[in-house]
N, C-alpha and C positions, 0 to 999 in steps of 0.2 A: 426050940426055935433057933435055927442057925442061919447066920447071914453068910451067903456065899459071895465071894469076891471073884470077878471074872479074871480069866487068864491075862487079858491085855492090861487090866488095871494093876495086876501083880508086877508086870514088867514096866509099866509106865511110871509108877511112883519112884522106884529106885533109879530109873533112868533120869528123871527130873532132878533128883537129889545129886546124882553124879554130875550132871550138866551144871547145876548151880555151884557145886564145889569147884569144878574146873574153871568156870568163869570168874569166880572170886579169886582163885589162885593166879589166874592170868592177869587180872586187874592189879593185884598186889605186886607181881613181878614187873609189870609195866610202870607202875608208880615208882618203884625203887630204881629202875633203870633210868627213868626220866630225872629223878632227883639227883642221881650220881652224875648224869650228863650235864646238869646245870649247876653243879657245885662250884665250878671255877668262874662262873659268869658274875660280873659285878655290874651295878648300876652306874651309868656315866656320871662324872662329877658335875658336869654342866649340861643343861638341857639344850641340845642342838636345835630344837625347834625355835628357841628364843633368838638365835642368830638369824634365822630365816625371817622372822617377823620384823626385825629392824630393816632389812633390805626391802621387804614387802611394803612396809609403811612408806618408804621413800617413793616407790614406784606407783603407789595407789593414791597419791595426793591428787585431789581433783583440780583440773586446770580448766580455764575458761575456753569455751569452744571458739575456734577461729576458723571461719570458712575460707577455703582456698579459692583464689580467683580462677575462674574457668578459662579465661583468656590465656593465662600463663601456662596452664596445662596443655591447652590446645596448641600453643606455639611450640612448646617443647616436643610434643608428639609429632607435629608437622615437620620440624627441623630434623628430628631423628629419622623419620620415614624417608625424607628426601636425601639425607646423608647415606642411608642404606641403599637407596636406589642409585645414587651416584657411584657407590662402590661396586655394586653389581652391574650397573650400566657401563662403567668404564671397562670392566672385563668383557662385557658383551660387545662393546664398541671396538675394543682392540681385536677381538676375534673377527668381527665383521670387516674391519679395515684390512686385516691380513688376507681375508678371503677375497676382497675386492682387488687388492694388489696382485694376488696370485692369478685372478681372472684376467686382469689387464696385461700381465706379463705373458700369459698363455695366448691372449689375443694378438699381442705384438709379435710374438714368435711365429704365429700361424700366418701373419700377413706377409 
């Protein structure tokens, strides 16, 4: 009684062994390269995150809620809008006045 092994199995087993060996060698080389790359790196002497927590603690102190008066906001907005209108209106008025003066001068010259 003989056990016959198929052609594909004869090639599959050595191929799997070679793939396993190559992956192990690649992992070893990558580990050594990473180890050498990190040899000169040291841990910082002070934790920089602690510096941030001091600043963070000051800014996160709870403060009492103070509602803003709506009248003050509306007054500021109203003043701002009218100041902008005066700026743009003065430009518009000066152009309008120049146009009126030129129209009057053309009418006077035609008379």
